[in-house]
C-alpha positions in Angstrom: 8.3 -1.1 -21.1 8.1 2.1 -19.1 7.0 1.8 -15.5 5.0 5.1 -15.7 3.1 7.2 -18.2 3.5 10.3 -20.3 0.5 12.6 -19.7 -0.9 14.9 -22.3 -3.6 17.1 -20.8 -5.4 20.2 -22.3 -4.2 23.6 -21.2 -7.0 25.1 -19.2 -7.7 26.5 -15.8 -8.1 23.1 -14.3 -5.1 21.4 -16.1 -3.2 20.9 -12.9 -6.3 19.3 -11.3 -6.4 16.8 -14.1 -2.7 16.1 -13.8 -3.0 15.6 -10.0 -5.9 13.2 -10.2 -4.1 11.0 -12.7 -0.8 11.2 -10.8 -2.6 10.0 -7.7 -3.4 6.8 -9.6 -0.2 6.0 -11.5 3.4 7.3 -11.7 3.7 10.1 -14.2 7.1 10.3 -15.8 6.4 13.5 -17.7 3.4 15.7 -18.3 2.6 18.2 -21.1 -0.2 20.6 -21.3 -1.2 21.1 -24.9 -2.9 23.8 -26.9 -3.0 22.1 -30.3 -4.7 18.8 -30.3 -3.0 17.7 -33.5 0.4 18.2 -31.9 -0.7 16.2 -28.9 -2.0 13.3 -31.0 1.2 13.1 -32.9 3.2 13.1 -29.7 1.1 10.3 -28.2 1.5 8.1 -31.3 5.2 8.7 -31.5 5.7 8.0 -27.8 3.7 4.8 -27.9 5.7 3.6 -30.9 8.8 4.0 -28.8 7.3 1.8 -26.0 6.0 4.5 -23.8 2.7 4.4 -21.9 0.7 7.5 -22.7 -2.5 9.0 -21.4 -4.3 11.6 -23.5 -7.0 13.6 -21.7 -9.4 15.4 -23.9 -12.4 17.7 -23.2 -15.8 16.2 -24.1 -16.5 18.9 -26.7 -13.4 17.8 -28.7 -13.4 14.1 -27.8 -14.9 12.6 -31.0 -12.7 14.6 -33.3 -9.5 13.7 -31.3 -10.5 10.1 -31.0 -11.1 9.8 -34.7 -7.7 11.3 -35.4 -6.0 9.0 -32.9 -7.7 5.9 -34.4 -6.5 6.9 -37.8 -2.9 7.5 -36.5 -2.8 4.1 -34.8 -3.5 2.3 -38.0 -5.3 -0.6 -36.3 -8.4 -2.6 -37.2 -11.5 -0.7 -35.9 -14.3 -2.5 -34.1 -17.5 -1.3 -32.6 -17.9 -1.9 -28.8 -21.3 -3.3 -28.1 -20.7 -2.4 -24.4 -20.6 1.3 -25.4 -23.5 0.8 -27.9 -25.7 -0.8 -25.3 -24.9 1.8 -22.7 -25.7 4.7 -25.0 -29.2 3.1 -25.5 -31.7 5.8 -26.6 -29.1 8.6 -26.1 -28.1 8.1 -29.8 -26.2 11.1 -31.0 -28.2 13.0 -33.7 -25.2 12.8 -36.1 -24.9 9.1 -37.1 -21.2 9.7 -37.9 -20.7 10.8 -34.3 -22.4 7.7 -33.1 -20.0 5.5 -35.1 -17.0 7.3 -33.5 -18.5 7.1 -30.0 -18.8 3.4 -30.3 -15.5 2.8 -32.2 -12.6 1.2 -30.5 -9.3 -0.3 -31.7 -8.8 -4.1 -31.8 -7.0 -5.5 -28.8 -8.2 -2.6 -26.5 -10.0 -2.3 -23.2 -13.0 -0.1 -22.8 -14.2 1.8 -19.6 -17.8 2.6 -20.3 -19.3 5.8 -18.9 -22.6 6.0 -17.2 -24.3 7.1 -20.4 -21.9 5.4 -22.8 -20.7 8.7 -24.3 -17.0 9.7 -24.3 -16.0 6.3 -22.9 -12.3 5.9 -22.1 -10.2 3.4 -24.1 -6.9 1.7 -23.4 -5.2 0.4 -26.6 -2.3 -2.1 -26.3 -1.7 -2.6 -30.0 1.5 -0.5 -30.2 4.8 -1.1 -28.3 3.3 0.9 -25.5 -0.2 1.5 -24.2 -2.3 4.5 -25.2 -5.3 5.6 -23.0 -7.7 8.3 -24.3 -10.1 9.6 -21.7 -12.3 12.7 -21.1 -10.8 15.5 -19.0 -14.1 17.0 -17.8 -14.4 16.9 -14.0 -17.1 14.3 -13.6 -16.2 12.2 -16.6 -12.6 12.1 -15.7 -13.4 10.8 -12.2 -15.8 8.3 -13.7 -13.0 7.0 -16.0 -10.6 6.9 -13.1 -13.1 4.9 -10.9 -13.5 2.4 -13.8 -9.8 1.8 -13.9 -8.8 3.6 -17.1 -5.7 5.3 -15.6 -4.3 2.1 -14.1 -4.8 0.3 -17.4 -2.2 2.7 -18.9 0.6 0.6 -17.3 -0.1 -3.1 -18.1 0.1 -5.6 -15.3 3.4 -7.5 -15.0 3.6 -10.9 -16.6 3.6 -13.9 -14.4 7.3 -14.5 -15.1 8.1 -10.9 -14.2 6.1 -11.2 -10.9 8.0 -14.4 -10.1 11.4 -12.8 -10.9 10.6 -9.7 -8.9 9.6 -11.7 -5.8 12.6 -14.0 -6.0 15.1 -11.2 -6.4 13.5 -9.3 -3.5 13.8 -12.3 -1.3 17.4 -12.8 -2.3 18.1 -9.1 -1.6 16.6 -9.4 1.9 19.2 -12.0 2.9 16.5 -14.2 4.4 17.0 -18.0 4.3 14.2 -20.1 3.1 13.7 -23.9 3.7 11.6 -25.7 1.1 9.9 -28.7 2.6 10.6 -31.9 0.5 6.9 -32.5 0.0 4.3 -32.2 -2.8 5.6 -30.1 -5.7 8.6 -28.6 -4.0 10.7 -29.5 -7.0 8.4 -27.3 -9.1 9.1 -24.4 -6.8 12.9 -25.0 -6.8 12.9 -25.4 -10.6 11.2 -22.0 -11.0 13.6 -20.3 -8.5 16.7 -21.7 -10.2 15.4 -20.6 -13.6 15.3 -17.0 -12.4 18.4 -17.1 -10.2 20.6 -20.2 -11.0 23.3 -19.4 -8.5 21.1 -18.5 -5.6 21.7 -20.0 -2.1 18.6 -18.7 -0.4 16.1 -21.4 -1.1 17.2 -24.8 0.2 15.3 -28.1 0.0 15.0 -29.8 3.4 13.4 -33.0 4.7 10.9 -32.2 7.4 9.1 -34.8 9.5 5.9 -34.2 11.3 3.7 -36.1 13.7 0.6 -34.3 12.4 -1.6 -36.7 10.4 -1.4 -36.1 6.7 -4.6 -34.4 5.5 -5.3 -32.7 8.8 -6.4 -29.1 8.6 -3.1 -27.6 9.7 -0.8 -30.1 8.0 0.9 -27.8 5.5 1.3 -25.1 8.1 3.0 -27.4 10.6 5.1 -28.9 7.8 6.4 -25.4 6.8 7.2 -24.7 10.4 9.1 -27.9 10.9 11.0 -27.2 7.6 12.1 -23.9 9.0 13.1 -25.5 12.3 15.5 -28.0 10.6 18.3 -25.4 10.5 19.2 -21.7 10.6 16.3 -20.7 8.3 14.1 -17.6 8.6 11.1 -19.2 7.0 9.8 -22.6 5.8 7.6 -23.0 2.8 5.4 -25.7 1.3 3.7 -26.3 -2.0 1.3 -29.3 -1.8 0.3 -31.8 -4.4 -2.9 -31.0 -6.4 -5.9 -32.4 -4.6 -9.7 -32.1 -4.9 -9.5 -28.9 -2.8 -6.8 -27.3 -5.0 -3.2 -26.5 -4.3 -2.3 -25.5 -0.7 0.7 -23.3 -0.1 2.1 -22.2 3.2 4.9 -20.0 4.6 5.8 -20.1 8.3 8.2 -18.7 10.9 8.5 -20.1 14.4 5.1 -18.9 15.6 2.9 -18.0 12.7 1.9 -19.4 9.4 0.1 -18.1 6.3 -1.8 -20.6 4.3 -3.7 -20.2 1.0 -5.7 -22.7 -1.0 -5.6 -22.0 -4.8 -8.4 -23.5 -6.9 -8.6 -23.5 -10.7 -10.3 -20.7 -12.5 -12.8 -21.6 -15.3 -10.8 -22.9 -18.3 -7.6 -23.2 -16.3 -5.9 -26.6 -16.4 -3.9 -28.3 -13.7 -0.5 -27.1 -15.0 -1.5 -23.5 -15.0 -2.9 -23.8 -11.6 0.4 -25.2 -10.3 2.3 -22.5 -12.0 0.0 -19.9 -10.3 0.8 -21.6 -7.0 4.5 -21.2 -7.6 4.2 -17.5 -8.4 2.0 -17.0 -5.4 4.2 -18.8 -2.8 7.1 -16.6 -3.9 5.0 -13.5 -3.4 3.9 -14.7 0.0 7.6 -15.4 0.9 8.7 -12.0 -0.3 6.0 -10.3 1.8 7.1 -12.3 4.8 10.7 -11.4 4.2 9.8 -7.7 3.9 7.2 -7.3 6.7 7.2 -10.6 8.7 4.2 -12.8 9.2 1.8 -10.7 11.3 -0.2 -12.4 14.1 -3.9 -11.6 13.6 -5.9 -10.8 16.7 -9.6 -10.9 17.4 -9.5 -8.2 20.1 -9.9 -4.5 19.5 -6.3 -3.8 18.5 -4.1 -3.7 15.5 -5.0 -6.6 13.2 -2.8 -8.4 10.6 -1.8 -6.3 7.6 -2.4 -9.2 5.4 -5.7 -9.9 3.6 -6.3 -13.3 5.3 -8.0 -14.5 8.5 -6.6 -16.6 11.3 -7.5 -20.1 12.3 -6.0 -21.7 15.4 -4.1 -25.0 15.6 -2.4 -26.1 18.8 0.7 -27.8 17.5 3.4 -27.0 20.0 3.1 -26.5 23.8 2.2 -22.9 24.5 2.4 -21.8 20.8 -0.7 -20.7 18.8 -0.1 -21.4 15.1 -2.4 -18.9 13.3 -3.3 -19.8 9.8 -4.4 -17.0 7.5 -6.5 -18.3 4.6 -7.5 -16.4 1.4 -9.6 -18.8 -0.6 -10.0 -18.0 -4.2 -13.2 -20.0 -5.0 -13.6 -20.6 -8.7 -14.8 -23.6 -10.7 -12.6 -26.6 -9.7 -10.4 -28.2 -12.3 -11.9 -31.4 -13.6 -10.8 -34.7 -12.1 -9.0 -35.8 -15.2 -6.8 -32.7 -15.2 -6.1 -33.2 -11.6 -5.1 -36.8 -12.1 -2.8 -35.8 -15.0 -1.2 -33.2 -12.8 -0.4 -35.8 -10.1 1.6 -38.0 -12.6 3.3 -35.1 -14.4 7.0 -34.8 -13.8 7.5 -31.5 -12.0 10.5 -30.4 -14.0 8.7 -31.0 -17.3 5.7 -29.2 -16.0 7.6 -26.1 -14.9 9.6 -26.1 -18.1 6.5 -26.2 -20.2 4.8 -23.5 -18.1 7.8 -21.2 -18.1 7.4 -21.0 -21.9 3.7 -21.4 -22.2 2.3 -19.5 -19.2 4.7 -17.6 -17.1 6.1 -15.7 -20.1 2.7 -14.8 -21.5 1.2 -11.4 -20.9 -1.8 -10.9 -18.7 -4.8 -11.0 -21.1 -6.9 -8.0 -21.7 -10.4 -8.1 -20.2 -12.8 -9.6 -22.7 -15.2 -7.3 -24.5 -18.2 -8.2 -26.7 -17.4 -6.6 -30.0 -18.7 -6.5 -33.6 -16.9 -5.3 -36.7 -17.6 -1.7 -37.7 -18.9 -1.4 -41.2 -17.7 1.0 -43.9 -19.3 4.0 -42.4 -16.2 4.7 -40.2 -13.9 4.2 -43.2 -16.0 6.9 -44.9 -15.4 9.1 -42.0 -11.6 8.5 -42.4 -11.9 9.4 -46.1 -13.6 12.7 -45.0 -11.0 13.2 -42.3 -10.4 16.9 -42.9 -14.0 17.7 -42.3 -13.6 16.8 -38.7 -10.0 17.7 -37.9 -9.3 20.8 -40.0 -7.9 23.5 -37.8 -11.1 25.6 -37.7 -11.0 26.3 -34.0 -8.3 27.9 -31.9 -6.8 24.6 -30.8 -6.9 23.0 -34.2 -9.9 20.8 -33.8 -13.4 21.3 -35.3 -16.0 20.8 -32.6 -19.2 20.6 -34.7 -20.5 17.4 -33.2 -23.9 17.6 -31.8 -23.7 15.7 -28.5 -23.1 18.1 -25.6 -21.6 16.8 -22.3 -24.2 15.5 -19.9 -25.0 17.4 -16.8 -24.2 14.8 -14.1 -26.0 14.6 -10.8 -26.4 11.8 -8.3 -30.1 11.4 -8.9 -29.6 10.8 -12.6 -26.8 8.3 -12.5 -26.4 5.3 -10.2 -22.7 4.5 -10.7 -22.9 1.4 -8.5 -25.3 -0.2 -10.9 -23.5 0.7 -14.2 -23.3 -2.3 -16.5 -19.8 -3.7 -16.7 -20.3 -6.2 -19.5 -21.3 -6.3 -23.1 -24.5 -5.4 -24.9 -26.3 -5.4 -28.2 -25.1 -3.5 -31.2 -27.3 -0.7 -32.3 -28.0 -0.2 -36.1 -25.5 2.2 -37.7 -26.2 5.0 -40.2 -26.6 2.4 -43.0 -29.3 0.5 -41.0 -27.6 -2.8 -40.8 -29.7 -5.8 -41.6 -30.6 -7.9 -38.6 -30.6 -11.7 -38.6 -34.1 -13.1 -38.8 -33.6 -16.8 -39.2 -33.9 -17.5 -35.5 -34.8 -14.2 -34.0 -37.5 -11.6 -34.3 -37.6 -8.0 -33.3 -39.6 -7.0 -30.3 -42.4 -5.6 -32.4 -42.7 -8.8 -34.5 -42.5 -11.5 -31.9 -45.8 -13.0 -30.7 -46.5 -13.5 -27.0 -45.1 -17.0 -26.2 -46.9 -19.5 -24.0 -44.9 -20.7 -21.1 -43.2 -19.5 -17.9 -39.8 -18.9 -16.4 -39.1 -20.6 -13.0 -36.3 -19.1 -11.0 -34.8 -21.1 -8.1 -33.1 -18.5 -5.9 -30.5 -19.2 -3.1 -30.0 -16.8 -0.3 -31.4 -13.3 0.3 -29.4 -10.2 -0.6 -26.4 -9.3 -2.6 -24.1 -11.8 -0.8 -21.1 -9.6 -0.2 -19.8 -9.0 3.4 -21.6 -10.0 6.5 -24.5 -12.5 6.4 -26.9 -11.7 9.2 -28.2 -15.3 9.4 -24.6 -16.5 9.3 -23.7 -14.1 12.2 -26.6 -15.6 14.2 -25.3 -19.1 13.5 -21.8 -18.3 14.4 -22.9 -16.6 17.7 -24.8 -19.8 18.6 -21.6 -21.7 18.0 -20.0 -19.5 20.7 -18.1 -17.0 18.4 -17.7 -13.5 19.7 -18.6 -10.3 17.9 -15.0 -9.7 16.9 -14.6 -13.3 15.6 -17.8 -12.9 13.5 -16.6 -9.6 12.0 -13.1 -10.9 11.2 -14.7 -14.0 9.6 -16.8 -12.0 7.1 -14.3 -9.1 6.6 -10.9 -10.8 6.4 -7.9 -8.6 6.9 -9.6 -5.7 8.6 -8.8 -4.0 11.9 -11.3 -3.5 14.7 -10.7 -0.1 16.2 -12.4 2.3 18.8 -13.5 5.6 17.3 -12.3 8.4 19.5 -14.4 10.9 17.5 -17.7 9.1 17.7 -20.6 11.5 17.4 -23.1 11.8 20.3 -25.9 12.7 17.9 -26.7 11.6 14.3 -29.0 14.6 14.1 -28.2 17.6 16.4 -31.0 19.1 18.6 -32.1 22.6 17.9 -30.9 25.7 19.9 -33.5 25.0 22.6 -32.3 21.4 23.0 -35.4 19.9 21.3 -35.4 17.3 18.6 -32.3 15.6 17.4 -31.5 11.9 17.5 -28.7 10.2 19.4 -26.4 7.6 17.9 -27.6 5.2 20.6 -31.2 5.5 19.3 -30.2 5.2 15.7 -28.1 2.1 16.2 -30.7 0.4 18.4 -33.5 0.9 15.9 -31.3 -0.1 13.0 -30.1 -3.3 14.7 -33.7 -4.2 15.6 -34.9 -3.7 12.0 -31.9 -5.5 10.4 -31.3 -8.6 12.5 -34.2 -8.6 15.1 -34.2 -8.3 18.8 -34.2 -12.0 19.3 -30.7 -12.6 17.8 -27.9 -13.8 20.0 -26.1 -11.1 22.0 -22.8 -11.3 20.0 -24.7 -11.2 16.7 -26.5 -8.0 17.9 -23.1 -6.5 18.7 -21.7 -7.4 15.3 -24.7 -5.9 13.5 -24.3 -2.7 15.6 -20.6 -2.4 14.6 -21.5 -3.0 10.9 -24.3 -0.4 11.0 -22.1 2.2 12.5 -19.1 1.5 10.2 -21.4 1.5 7.1 -23.0 4.8 8.1 -19.6 6.5 8.7 -18.2 5.1 5.5 -21.2 6.5 3.5 -21.5 9.6 5.7 -25.2 8.8 5.9 -27.3 8.2 8.9 -30.6 8.8 7.1 -31.6 7.8 3.6 -31.1 4.1 2.8 -30.9 3.1 6.4 -33.7 0.7 7.6 -34.9 1.4 11.1 -37.7 0.4 13.4 -38.8 3.8 14.5 -41.5 2.3 16.8 -39.0 0.1 18.7 -38.8 0.9 22.5 -35.2 -0.2 23.0 -34.7 1.0 26.6 -33.8 -1.9 28.8 -33.7 -4.5 26.0 -30.9 -6.8 25.0 -30.5 -4.7 21.8 -29.7 -1.6 23.9 -27.2 -3.5 26.1 -25.4 -4.8 23.0 -25.3 -1.4 21.3 -24.0 0.3 24.5 -21.4 -2.5 24.8 -19.9 -1.6 21.3 -20.3 2.1 22.1 -18.3 1.6 25.4 -20.9 3.3 27.5 -23.1 2.3 30.4 -25.7 5.1 30.2 -27.2 7.2 27.5 -25.7 10.4 28.8 -22.1 9.2 28.4 -19.9 10.2 25.4 -19.7 7.1 23.1 -16.5 5.7 21.6 -17.8 3.1 19.2 -16.1 0.1 17.8 -15.8 0.2 14.0 -14.3 -1.8 11.2 -11.1 -0.2 9.8 -9.2 -0.9 6.6 -6.1 1.1 5.6 -6.9 3.6 8.3 -10.5 4.5 7.4 -14.0 3.2 7.8 -14.5 0.0 5.8 -17.5 -0.4 3.5 -19.2 -2.8 5.9 -22.0 -4.1 3.6 -24.3 -6.8 4.9 -27.4 -8.7 3.9 -29.9 -11.4 5.2 -28.9 -14.9 4.1 -25.9 -16.3 2.2 -26.1 -18.9 -0.6 -23.3 -21.0 1.0 -20.2 -18.8 0.6 -20.0 -15.0 0.2 -19.5 -13.4 -3.1 -17.1 -10.5 -4.0 -18.1 -6.9 -4.2 -16.9 -7.0 -7.9 -19.4 -9.7 -8.6 -22.2 -7.8 -6.8 -21.6 -4.2 -8.1 -18.5 -4.2 -10.3 -15.7 -1.7 -9.7 -12.3 -2.3 -8.2 -11.3 -5.3 -6.1 -11.8 -4.7 -2.4 -9.5 -7.1 -0.4 -11.9 -7.6 2.5 -14.9 -8.2 0.2 -13.3 -10.8 -2.1 -15.9 -13.5 -1.4 -15.4 -17.2 -0.9 -16.1 -17.0 2.9 -18.0 -20.0 4.2 -21.3 -19.0 5.9 -22.8 -21.6 8.3 -26.5 -20.8 8.2 -29.1 -22.9 6.4 -29.4 -21.5 2.9 -32.8 -19.9 2.2 -34.2 -21.3 -1.1 -37.1 -19.7 -2.8 -38.8 -19.8 -6.2 -40.2 -17.1 -8.4 -42.3 -17.7 -11.5 -43.1 -15.3 -14.3 -44.9 -15.8 -17.6 -42.9 -15.6 -20.8 -45.1 -12.7 -21.9 -44.3 -10.7 -18.7 -40.7 -11.5 -19.0 -40.7 -10.3 -22.6 -42.2 -7.0 -21.5 -39.5 -6.6 -18.7 -36.7 -7.3 -21.3 -38.2 -4.8 -23.8 -38.5 -2.2 -21.0 -34.9 -2.7 -20.0 -33.1 -3.3 -23.3 -35.2 -1.0 -25.5 -37.0 -1.4 -28.9 -34.0 -2.8 -30.7 -34.1 -6.1 -28.7 -34.4 -9.3 -30.7 -36.2 -12.3 -29.2 -35.3 -15.9 -30.2 -38.3 -17.9 -31.3 -37.5 -20.3 -28.4 -37.9 -18.3 -25.1 -35.7 -20.9 -23.3 -32.8 -19.1 -25.1 -33.7 -15.6 -24.0 -31.7 -15.9 -20.8 -28.3 -17.5 -20.6 -26.2 -17.5 -17.5 -22.6 -16.9 -18.7 -20.7 -17.3 -15.4 -21.1 -17.6 -11.7 -18.8 -18.0 -8.6 -20.0 -21.5 -7.5 -21.2 -20.1 -4.1 -23.9 -22.8 -3.6 -22.3 -25.6 -5.5 -20.3 -26.3 -8.7 -23.4 -25.6 -10.8 -24.9 -22.7 -9.0 -23.5 -19.4 -7.6 -23.9 -15.7 -7.6 -24.1 -14.8 -11.2 -21.4 -12.6 -12.7 -22.9 -12.1 -16.2 -26.1 -13.1 -17.8 -27.0 -12.8 -21.5 -30.5 -11.2 -21.9 -31.5 -11.5 -25.6 -28.0 -10.5 -26.7 -27.4 -7.8 -24.0 -24.9 -8.9 -21.3 -25.6 -7.6 -17.9 -24.3 -8.4 -14.4 -26.3 -10.9 -12.3 -27.1 -8.3 -9.7 -28.2 -5.8 -12.3 -30.5 -8.4 -13.8 -32.0 -9.0 -10.4 -32.5 -5.3 -9.5 -32.9 -3.5 -12.9 -34.5 -6.1 -15.1 -36.5 -8.0 -12.5 -37.2 -5.0 -10.3 -36.0 -6.8 -7.2 -38.4 -9.8 -7.5 -35.6 -12.2 -7.0 -34.2 -12.4 -3.5 -30.6 -12.7 -4.6 -28.5 -13.0 -7.8 -27.6 -16.6 -7.0 -30.3 -18.5 -9.0 -31.0 -21.0 -11.7 -33.5 -20.6 -14.6 -35.9 -23.1 -16.1 -38.3 -22.4 -18.9 -41.5 -24.5 -18.7 -43.8 -24.7 -21.7 -47.6 -24.8 -21.3 
């Protein structure tokens, strides 16, 4: 499989811009600017058949015709994507044949739905290579890139490939690794020897420790003592499976990195242990390449890793910093855990090397329905749509014109990232009426929905109540920020603006940064919050504003707050490094990869933070991965709504094609959550709303209009 892509882009004035945008996301082995779309389609299919990964960029005006020709050439089973169908909504193309092509995707493909559903990008993995078709228009191309379409052109490495890459890199580094004779060390050694049977880098050692087994720092100290048994560069540990998961650690003489892996939904104990083996090899490779960085809580360069430090005084004068990245998912059941404890490690790894580590990373699940004969009819009439009538060989008689994008019309952060209902096609598909009724037929039910809601806000990043609780425990501003945004760096901004709104030529008007931050901190966390929590809020507010380049709209401020002489002013001036309003500020900010972090925050956490992906979708953000414990008392509220009103909300959101089950208790089905509050309750990833799958946060904000305080909730239907 190629490690890069072949790029086919339309020859136009902005062809190089298209190529540059794609090359910024993935390695481009070769690029070709085409004039004839038919030639490009043939080149794409031939290249994919040879195992190449190919991106085909197409202008929106030709997209349907080219997509149709590409689907025909791939010779794959065609499905309709209900994700695309639901997103199109009432923007149904006038030509029903075009609608069918807009919603058509190949089997075993991944879709990247656009804001309006039209011209959505597709990645097809059914050939030896991967083919991605995506729009080349400026806004639509960027939208597809942001959704991950370009990166999908090069499939993720298999687990076995990741393992081999890590082990070979460690061997090439010349580092010596001591494997503590503890837990599932034999599983690690079996995997290493399967990849490199003659290696002399990983050595099993017996390490003794005075630290009580089960103590917080046990695995870290054990890894360190394994390293200290001889001339080793690092010591590593893979623990037994316990109720908290699998703990893995890598240590040098002064620093340790520790992770706790927990089972994902549907993942058994064997796969969890196999994941742990892959991950400990990745951690060891990272240590061999860059060392184990010592995180700090002062304003200086922080650890490059995505983990946060916890102290453990194990040796006189040495601070053993443990950096933990907790992946909180549904825990493996007790029976699976018990089975794993009694499974022979060699048998376990042998099975997993064949069953799991060699398997490809699965394609993201998509709600699909089979397309009916209407698309086949289009294939039979193929020459009508691709007949060489235009200069580039493609007929462009479809009716849907590219949408004029603007920020007001499209809220990209709220775009649905899950499935939806399937619209009727040109043949008016019959709908199932045994257990469902259309929205116009269903009678107003008698009953109500009761939501029990945990926390207040989106749950990603800093919890303000949690910051207050940590400050009361004696934690500093820097410790609070490093707790909620693991892996970031706290920096001093040498280019801090004096004003957020410059005064006029006569020196009148304007607003200083000091005033803005004081009034924002007062509104967000209150002037009665502990001093260190006030500072943490000020740093977040400044970082967030700089990240979004916005000191106005969307910021909540108490304009009537007289901040002079208050604790709030002192805290803000502290983080601005000034002692008077006339001085030039140099504000502390949260940095990640050399730029301002997206320092999102909210009121109250439902136990542990959630990820930005859960809250808004999009790409994974390392410092917003969720799973961070928040010590405040969880705010629990209830919200009741009659079934009739809920029905109206659903109809308003989904549209006239919605079907309602006769039993309202089946209208809303929580599909998954992150277990933030407990095993049965968490921030909701997806919820089925009468057949339309939306994100939990979108249900809260778009369907319920913000009536629920967070998207961590449970639902009960009560009949009257």
